[in-house]
C-alpha positions as CSV (number, residue, x, y, z in Angstrom):
1,X,-0.2,-0.5,-0.1
2,X,2.8,2.4,0.6
3,X,4.0,2.2,-3.0
4,X,1.1,2.8,-4.1
5,X,0.3,5.8,-2.3
6,X,3.7,7.2,-2.8
7,X,3.3,6.5,-6.8
8,X,0.0,8.4,-6.5
9,X,2.0,11.5,-4.8
10,X,4.6,11.2,-7.3
11,X,2.3,11.6,-10.6
12,X,0.1,14.4,-8.5
13,X,3.2,16.3,-8.6
14,X,4.6,15.4,-11.9
15,X,0.7,17.0,-13.1
16,X,1.2,19.5,-10.8
17,X,4.4,20.8,-12.1
18,X,3.0,20.6,-15.8
19,X,0.3,23.1,-14.4
20,X,2.2,25.4,-13.0
21,X,4.7,25.8,-15.7
22,X,4.2,28.4,-18.3
23,X,6.1,30.5,-20.7
24,X,6.9,33.0,-18.6
25,X,7.4,36.5,-20.2
26,X,8.8,38.6,-17.5
27,X,10.8,37.2,-14.6
28,X,11.5,38.8,-11.1
29,X,14.9,40.4,-11.8
30,X,15.7,40.2,-8.0
31,X,15.1,36.8,-7.5
32,X,18.1,34.0,-8.3
33,X,18.0,30.3,-8.8
34,X,20.1,28.8,-6.0
35,X,23.2,27.7,-7.3
36,X,22.1,24.0,-6.1
37,X,19.0,23.9,-7.4
38,X,20.5,25.3,-10.8
39,X,22.9,22.4,-10.9
40,X,20.2,20.1,-10.8
41,X,18.6,21.9,-13.7
42,X,21.9,20.9,-15.3
43,X,22.0,17.7,-14.1
44,X,18.7,17.1,-15.9
45,X,20.4,18.4,-19.2
46,X,23.5,16.0,-18.8
47,X,21.2,12.5,-18.0
48,X,19.2,13.1,-20.7
49,X,18.4,10.2,-23.0
50,X,20.2,10.9,-26.9
51,X,19.8,8.8,-29.9
52,X,22.8,5.9,-29.7
53,X,23.5,7.8,-26.4
54,X,25.7,10.3,-28.8
55,X,24.6,13.6,-26.3
56,X,24.9,16.0,-29.6
57,X,24.5,19.1,-27.6
58,X,26.4,21.9,-25.5
59,X,24.8,24.3,-22.9
60,X,26.2,28.2,-23.0
61,X,24.5,30.0,-19.9
62,X,24.7,33.7,-20.6
63,X,25.0,35.5,-17.4
64,X,26.5,38.7,-18.0
65,X,24.0,41.8,-19.1
66,X,26.7,43.0,-21.6
67,X,26.8,39.6,-23.2
68,X,23.0,39.1,-22.9
69,X,22.3,42.3,-24.4
70,X,24.2,41.4,-27.8
71,X,21.3,39.1,-28.6
72,X,18.6,41.7,-28.1
73,X,18.1,43.4,-31.1
74,X,17.7,39.9,-32.7
75,X,16.0,37.9,-30.3
76,X,12.6,39.2,-30.6
77,X,11.0,36.1,-28.3
78,X,13.1,37.0,-25.4
79,X,12.0,40.9,-25.3
80,X,9.1,40.4,-23.3
81,X,4.9,41.4,-23.8
82,X,4.0,43.8,-26.2
83,X,4.5,46.6,-23.5
84,X,8.2,46.9,-23.8
85,X,9.4,45.0,-21.1
86,X,13.1,44.0,-20.6
87,X,11.7,40.5,-20.9
88,X,13.4,37.5,-20.3
89,X,17.0,38.7,-21.7
90,X,16.6,41.4,-19.4
91,X,15.4,39.6,-16.0
92,X,15.5,36.0,-16.3
93,X,17.8,34.7,-13.8
94,X,19.8,32.4,-16.0
95,X,19.4,32.2,-19.6
96,X,20.6,29.5,-22.1
97,X,21.6,28.9,-25.6
98,X,21.2,24.9,-26.6
99,X,23.7,24.6,-29.1
100,X,23.2,21.3,-31.0
101,X,26.2,19.0,-32.8
102,X,26.4,19.4,-36.7
103,X,28.0,16.8,-39.6
104,X,31.4,18.0,-38.2
105,X,31.1,15.6,-35.1
106,X,27.9,13.6,-36.0
107,X,28.7,12.0,-39.0
108,X,29.3,8.5,-39.3
109,X,32.8,7.6,-38.5
110,X,33.8,11.0,-37.0
111,X,36.7,11.5,-34.7
112,X,34.4,12.9,-31.9
113,X,32.1,9.7,-31.9
114,X,35.0,7.3,-31.6
115,X,36.1,9.0,-28.8
116,X,33.2,9.5,-27.3
117,X,32.0,5.9,-27.6
118,X,35.7,5.1,-26.1
119,X,36.0,7.5,-23.2
120,X,32.5,8.7,-21.8
121,X,30.8,5.5,-22.5
122,X,34.2,3.2,-22.1
123,X,32.8,0.7,-24.7
124,X,35.3,-2.4,-25.7
125,X,36.4,-2.0,-28.9
126,X,34.2,-4.6,-30.6
127,X,31.3,-2.4,-29.2
128,X,32.3,0.2,-30.7
129,X,32.5,-1.4,-34.4
130,X,29.4,-2.8,-34.2
131,X,27.8,0.3,-33.2
132,X,29.6,2.3,-35.8
133,X,28.0,-0.1,-38.2
134,X,24.8,0.2,-36.6
135,X,25.0,4.2,-36.5
136,X,25.8,4.2,-40.0
137,X,23.3,2.4,-41.5
138,X,20.6,4.5,-39.1
139,X,22.1,7.5,-41.0
140,X,22.3,6.0,-44.2
141,X,19.3,3.9,-44.9
142,X,17.2,4.5,-42.1
143,X,16.7,8.3,-41.5
144,X,18.0,9.4,-44.7
145,X,20.8,11.8,-43.1
146,X,22.5,12.5,-45.9
147,X,23.7,16.1,-45.9
148,X,24.9,17.9,-42.7
149,X,21.7,20.1,-42.4
150,X,20.1,16.7,-42.1
151,X,22.5,15.5,-39.2
152,X,21.8,19.3,-37.8
153,X,18.3,18.6,-37.5
154,X,18.9,16.0,-35.8
155,X,21.1,16.8,-33.4
156,X,18.6,19.5,-32.8
157,X,15.8,17.3,-31.9
158,X,17.8,15.6,-29.2
159,X,19.0,19.1,-27.8
160,X,15.1,19.4,-27.2
161,X,15.0,16.2,-25.1
162,X,17.5,18.0,-23.2
163,X,15.3,21.3,-23.3
164,X,12.2,19.4,-21.9
165,X,13.5,17.3,-19.3
166,X,15.7,21.3,-18.1
167,X,12.1,22.9,-17.8
168,X,10.3,20.0,-16.1
169,X,12.9,19.5,-13.7
170,X,13.0,23.7,-12.7
171,X,9.0,23.4,-12.9
172,X,9.2,20.7,-10.3
173,X,11.2,22.9,-7.6
174,X,8.7,25.6,-8.3
175,X,11.1,27.6,-11.1
176,X,9.7,29.4,-13.8
177,X,11.3,28.7,-17.4
178,X,10.2,29.6,-21.1
179,X,11.7,28.0,-24.7
180,X,12.3,30.5,-27.1
181,X,12.6,29.9,-31.2
182,X,12.2,33.7,-31.9
183,X,16.1,34.8,-32.8
184,X,17.4,35.4,-35.8
185,X,19.6,32.3,-36.7
186,X,22.2,33.8,-38.8
187,X,23.0,36.8,-36.5
188,X,22.9,34.9,-33.3
189,X,25.6,32.3,-35.2
190,X,27.8,36.0,-35.9
191,X,27.3,36.8,-32.0
192,X,28.4,33.4,-30.7
193,X,31.7,33.0,-33.4
194,X,32.8,36.9,-32.8
195,X,32.1,37.3,-28.9
196,X,31.9,33.6,-27.6
197,X,34.3,32.0,-29.8
198,X,32.4,28.9,-30.6
199,X,33.0,27.7,-34.3
200,X,29.0,27.4,-35.9
201,X,30.8,24.8,-38.3
202,X,30.8,22.4,-35.2
203,X,27.8,23.7,-33.4
204,X,24.6,25.6,-34.3
205,X,22.1,27.3,-31.5
206,X,19.1,25.3,-31.5
207,X,17.2,27.0,-29.1
208,X,17.0,28.9,-26.4
209,X,15.8,28.9,-22.8
210,X,15.2,31.0,-19.8
211,X,14.9,30.4,-16.5
212,X,13.9,32.3,-13.0
213,X,10.5,33.2,-11.1
214,X,7.5,35.1,-12.9
215,X,6.9,38.7,-12.2
216,X,3.4,37.9,-12.9
217,X,1.1,35.1,-13.2
218,X,-0.2,34.0,-16.8
219,X,-1.9,36.1,-18.6
220,X,-4.3,33.9,-19.9
221,X,-5.8,30.1,-18.2
222,X,-3.8,27.1,-19.3
223,X,-5.4,25.4,-22.6
224,X,-4.7,22.0,-24.2
225,X,-6.5,19.5,-26.0
226,X,-8.7,16.6,-24.7
227,X,-7.0,13.5,-24.3
228,X,-9.1,11.7,-26.7
229,X,-8.2,14.0,-29.4
230,X,-4.4,13.8,-29.0
231,X,-4.1,9.8,-28.5
232,X,-5.3,7.1,-30.5
233,X,-4.6,3.3,-29.2
234,X,-4.2,0.7,-31.7
């Protein structure tokens, strides 16, 4: 009975967290996420599943106001509501740019993948070779990841798994968040190259996400489709 009670409590906590979370447009600039809690969010990212366990993502955490300001002119999705407030760039406790890898590291046979399988996953050589064969087939025949653009898009999908887990971990701790796709890709890449020293041949910005504590409640109640509208059992 104890296991059933505990499991029900966990289910309630999960649904409560998803009901709590909303795309926060303006955060309370005076409230900062404690380091221990933000490290838990980062651990949720680090421990996230990715296809073939390749971990094709990096996290750039932009904290200084001067660095954040570099993105403001072309990151319209992080400038807040239409009333001209400072938005997520100006008020978030933590501002993260999730980068996805490209074909430079994710193409079958790359040095990165070989090193990752040997040193991070600590696989024996025969297993490394077996995974290489399966991964090559996956890229070439199954998912048709034939170009660098295809591989980058696939890697970005893995980055979105990381994004979701980070936001859910935050919500479970009462931390607000907002995923941000409203930015100019070319201008973002240019700033990453010139101001952060990031090789954009290897890393591409997939999505941004702001974390903190809401300044106000949601403007509108949470609405979603009914379960029967989204689920089909076969």
